[in-house]
Structure formats: structure tokens, C-alpha cells
KEGU-27919 format. One record per residue (C-alpha): residue number from 0; residue in three letters; z negated, x negated, y negated. Coordinates in nm, 4 decimals, m for minus. Layout:
residues N
   panu   kolse          Z          X          Y
    NUM     ALA          Z          X          Y
...
END
This chain:
residues 189
   panu   kolse          Z          X          Y
      0     MET     0.7057    m1.5077    m0.5844
      1     GLY     0.4678    m1.3717    m0.8590
      2     ASP     0.1238    m1.2290    m0.8611
      3     ILE    m0.0022    m0.9978    m0.6279
      4     VAL    m0.2027    m0.7312    m0.8161
      5     LEU    m0.4670    m0.5889    m0.5852
      6     HIS    m0.7140    m0.3759    m0.7408
      7     ARG    m1.0853    m0.3343    m0.7128
      8     ARG    m1.0357    m0.1935    m0.3433
      9     ALA    m0.8820    m0.5075    m0.2465
     10     ASN    m1.0552    m0.8191    m0.3229
     11     VAL    m1.0141    m1.1318    m0.1007
     12     THR    m1.3492    m1.0335     0.0972
     13     ASP    m1.1978    m0.7135     0.1549
     14     VAL    m0.8848    m0.8552     0.2987
     15     ARG    m1.0646    m1.0957     0.5056
     16     THR    m1.3055    m0.8487     0.6453
     17     GLY    m1.0371    m0.6394     0.7276
     18     HIS    m1.0966    m0.3786     0.4696
     19     ALA    m0.8034    m0.1396     0.5290
     20     GLU    m0.7503     0.0322     0.2061
     21     PHE    m0.5860    m0.1172    m0.0958
     22     ARG    m0.4573    m0.0475    m0.4267
     23     THR    m0.2063    m0.2197    m0.6383
     24     GLU    m0.0881    m0.1218    m0.9709
     25     ARG     0.0548     0.2126    m0.8874
     26     LEU     0.0276     0.2441    m0.5272
     27     LEU    m0.2346     0.3378    m0.2924
     28     LEU    m0.1809     0.1646     0.0896
     29     ARG    m0.4051     0.3056     0.3602
     30     PRO    m0.4314     0.3593     0.7145
     31     PHE    m0.2492     0.6505     0.8647
     32     ARG    m0.4017     0.9754     0.9381
     33     GLU    m0.3267     1.2382     1.1831
     34     ASP    m0.2480     1.4836     0.9035
     35     ASP     0.0175     1.2411     0.7973
     36     ARG     0.2359     1.3053     1.0949
     37     ASP     0.4799     1.5591     1.0084
     38     GLU     0.5685     1.4057     0.6901
     39     ILE     0.5859     1.0375     0.8274
     40     VAL     0.7621     1.1734     1.1274
     41     ALA     1.0271     1.3887     0.8921
     42     LEU     1.0887     1.0545     0.6799
     43     HIS     1.1620     0.8501     0.9848
     44     VAL     1.4019     1.0888     1.1083
     45     ASP     1.5690     1.2044     0.7754
     46     PRO     1.9274     1.0786     0.7651
     47     ALA     1.9315     0.9419     0.4553
     48     THR     1.6504     0.6996     0.5050
     49     ASN     1.8303     0.5685     0.8030
     50     ARG     2.1776     0.4966     0.6028
     51     PHE     2.1479     0.1355     0.8066
     52     ASN     2.0441     0.2411     1.1345
     53     PRO     2.2964     0.3144     1.3521
     54     HIS     2.0695     0.4825     1.6138
     55     PRO     1.8002     0.6731     1.4226
     56     PRO     1.5077     0.7965     1.6128
     57     ASP     1.4305     1.1716     1.7190
     58     GLU     1.1100     1.3467     1.6583
     59     ALA     0.9810     1.2860     2.0090
     60     VAL     1.0392     0.8848     1.9689
     61     MET     0.8842     0.9303     1.6187
     62     ASN     0.6037     1.1133     1.7425
     63     ALA     0.5393     0.8674     2.0285
     64     ARG     0.5702     0.5727     1.7492
     65     PHE     0.3299     0.7358     1.5172
     66     ASP     0.0567     0.7937     1.8102
     67     GLY     0.1060     0.4341     1.8677
     68     TRP     0.0668     0.3351     1.5064
     69     LEU    m0.2823     0.5322     1.5182
     70     ALA    m0.3870     0.3613     1.8186
     71     GLY    m0.2966     0.0096     1.6626
     72     TRP    m0.4872     0.0909     1.3516
     73     ALA    m0.8059     0.2239     1.5800
     74     ALA    m0.8005    m0.0586     1.8257
     75     GLY    m0.7299    m0.3811     1.5860
     76     GLY    m0.7355    m0.2757     1.2101
     77     LEU    m0.3878    m0.3326     1.1173
     78     GLY    m0.0599    m0.1654     1.1093
     79     TYR     0.1834     0.0020     0.8705
     80     TRP     0.0042     0.1685     0.5572
     81     ALA     0.0758     0.5409     0.4501
     82     VAL     0.1969     0.4521     0.1000
     83     THR     0.0863     0.7044    m0.1565
     84     GLY     0.0975     0.7304    m0.5380
     85     ALA    m0.2232     0.6071    m0.6948
     86     ALA    m0.2439     0.8596    m0.9406
     87     SER    m0.0803     1.1647    m0.7600
     88     GLY    m0.1626     1.1104    m0.3964
     89     GLU     0.1798     1.1911    m0.2902
     90     LEU     0.3158     1.0125     0.0070
     91     LEU     0.6109     0.8078    m0.0925
     92     GLY     0.6594     0.6295     0.2132
     93     VAL     0.5283     0.3694     0.4521
     94     GLY     0.5001    m0.0195     0.4839
     95     GLY     0.3057    m0.3102     0.5414
     96     LEU     0.2789    m0.5004     0.8450
     97     ASN     0.2110    m0.4424     1.2155
     98     PRO     0.1630    m0.7021     1.5030
     99     VAL     0.4549    m0.7392     1.7528
    100     GLU     0.5838    m0.9313     2.0082
    101     ASP     0.9304    m1.0416     1.9610
    102     GLU     1.1076    m1.2428     2.2392
    103     GLY     0.7549    m1.3599     2.3624
    104     GLU     0.6286    m1.4558     2.0396
    105     ARG     0.3673    m1.3170     1.8230
    106     VAL     0.4701    m1.2054     1.4715
    107     LEU     0.3443    m0.9826     1.1882
    108     ASN     0.6583    m0.7539     1.1035
    109     LEU     0.7148    m0.6792     0.7669
    110     ALA     0.8824    m0.3336     0.7052
    111     TYR     0.8937    m0.0151     0.4686
    112     ARG     1.0400     0.3060     0.4561
    113     PHE     1.0644     0.5320     0.1414
    114     ARG     1.1527     0.8888     0.0509
    115     PRO     1.4918     0.9062    m0.1260
    116     SER     1.3164     1.0054    m0.4282
    117     ALA     1.0941     0.6802    m0.4470
    118     TRP     1.3912     0.4635    m0.4179
    119     GLY     1.4620     0.2304    m0.6874
    120     HIS     1.0917     0.2103    m0.8381
    121     GLY     0.9953    m0.1306    m0.6961
    122     TYR     0.7765     0.0327    m0.4420
    123     ALA     0.8971    m0.1921    m0.1510
    124     THR     0.8145    m0.5034    m0.3317
    125     GLU     0.4751    m0.4172    m0.4338
    126     VAL     0.3578    m0.3004    m0.0746
    127     CYS     0.5248    m0.5999     0.0897
    128     ARG     0.3678    m0.8344    m0.1837
    129     ALA     0.0170    m0.6765    m0.0965
    130     ALA     0.0689    m0.6983     0.2824
    131     LEU     0.1743    m1.0590     0.2482
    132     ALA    m0.1324    m1.1207     0.0656
    133     VAL    m0.3286    m0.9537     0.3659
    134     ALA    m0.1233    m1.1909     0.6134
    135     ALA    m0.1983    m1.5000     0.4165
    136     ALA    m0.5844    m1.3940     0.4120
    137     ARG    m0.6486    m1.2755     0.7564
    138     TRP    m0.3803    m1.3974     0.9528
    139     PRO    m0.2565    m1.7349     0.8034
    140     GLU    m0.1639    m1.8919     1.1356
    141     VAL     0.0714    m1.6127     1.2389
    142     PRO     0.4504    m1.5932     1.1300
    143     VAL     0.5424    m1.2930     0.8846
    144     GLN     0.8920    m1.1461     1.0027
    145     ALA     1.0921    m0.9005     0.8879
    146     VAL     1.4071    m0.7645     1.0798
    147     VAL     1.7161    m0.6353     0.8444
    148     ARG     2.0343    m0.5042     0.9642
    149     ASP     2.2881    m0.7457     0.8256
    150     THR     2.4672    m0.4728     0.6349
    151     ASN     2.1470    m0.3773     0.4487
    152     LEU     2.1944    m0.5468     0.1120
    153     PRO     1.9325    m0.3819    m0.0514
    154     SER     1.6570    m0.4944     0.2029
    155     ILE     1.7877    m0.8338     0.2205
    156     ARG     1.7409    m0.8380    m0.1741
    157     VAL     1.3894    m0.7507    m0.1268
    158     THR     1.3248    m0.9862     0.1526
    159     GLU     1.4773    m1.2833    m0.0208
    160     ARG     1.2917    m1.1968    m0.3648
    161     LEU     0.9479    m1.1835    m0.1435
    162     GLY     1.0110    m1.5634    m0.0456
    163     LEU     1.1195    m1.4955     0.3067
    164     ARG     1.4321    m1.7068     0.4519
    165     GLU     1.6687    m1.6404     0.6989
    166     HIS     1.5332    m1.7567     1.0516
    167     ARG     1.8242    m1.6499     1.2664
    168     ARG     2.0733    m1.3760     1.3311
    169     ARG     2.0874    m1.1751     1.6480
    170     THR     2.2554    m0.8919     1.7934
    171     LYS     2.0118    m0.6415     1.9613
    172     ASP     2.1419    m0.3196     2.1164
    173     GLY     2.4823    m0.3497     1.9407
    174     VAL     2.3346    m0.4026     1.6184
    175     ARG     2.3533    m0.7202     1.4261
    176     GLU     2.0133    m0.8150     1.2686
    177     ILE     1.8909    m1.0981     1.0267
    178     LEU     1.5383    m1.2231     1.0941
    179     PHE     1.3768    m1.3366     0.7833
    180     ARG     1.0702    m1.5477     0.8267
    181     LEU     0.7615    m1.6632     0.6315
    182     PRO     0.5797    m1.8700     0.8511
    183     GLY     0.2160    m1.8982     0.9188
    184     ALA     0.0359    m2.2075     0.8474
    185     GLY     0.0859    m2.4863     1.1055
    186     VAL     0.4107    m2.3109     1.2334
    187     PRO     0.7132    m2.4717     1.1422
    188     GLY     0.9661    m2.3081     0.9116
END
């Protein structure tokens, strides 16, 4: 999978004690803030970022999701990160882990979404590697899962490069999905 480079703000102690802000080689990963709302909602409703999503959310749905993500950070200290350029501070996208129940099982959902201008720079892999390091240190018993549309070849390649393997396939709301897994400790693969 390759070495994960988490800089000074993200040592193993920080990860285990719930430190929520991390730096990778090129990125700052931090919890969402209320002042991120407009940019993150716009990112998620942009048709360009929904090429593989047959039912892109509207602004009302995304505002409700954003409220949920803020509440998740406040309640449990875990959620998707706002991904910014470490040097520029520009919001490039979102990514990381979010705790969810999937068909009755507790999993950490690994996901990302970036502005089109941030595509092709390896940011998805960089963010996901940091997220996997956090998962291994803080929640080793909880499986990490990525849900990918079966037509989304770029995300399938990222997921496989990270070491996740196909767990199963399903059709949900008329959409064919592949569930990739990186099992937690003690959880059968």
C-alpha cells in the first residue's frame, strides 16, 4: 500500500487520541466548519462531480447531509474531512471516513469527492491513505468499506491501489455497486 506520510500534526498519539486535523505531504485534512457549507454543497451538486452518480443530490439534500456531518464531528470526533491545499488553503474537496450502518453492520465508509480542477493529482489516494492510518490506529476492529458504482473505473482503481478488495456486489435504488472492504482486526475478510 505504500508508506503514509502524516506530518507533525498527525503522529500516532494524535491519531489514537482523536486529533482531528492532519497534514499529509501536500494536503491539510480537517473537520468541516460552518463556513465550508456553500463550497461543499456546491461541490456535491456539481454535475461534473456526479458523472457516476445517476441521482445527484439537490441543494436541500446536501445541506441536510452537511448538517449531519457537522453533528457527527461534534458528537463523535469523526467524519469526512475538508481537504485543502496545505500551502494554499484552497478547498479542493472532501474525503476520509464516516461511521455508518450498512445493512445492520457498523462500518467506516471511505469516500472522497474533489473539484474537477483537483482531479489527476493523486489527492484521492493521499487522503484515503491518511484515513486508513486513522482507522487502523483508532478503530482497528471496525471494517473499512468503500461503495463504488460498478462503472466508476477511476475510483475502482484507487480503491484497489489502497489494498481494499471486492467484498460483494449489490443493486441499491437501481444502481449497481461494488462494496470493497479492508477488514478490521478480528473481522473475517
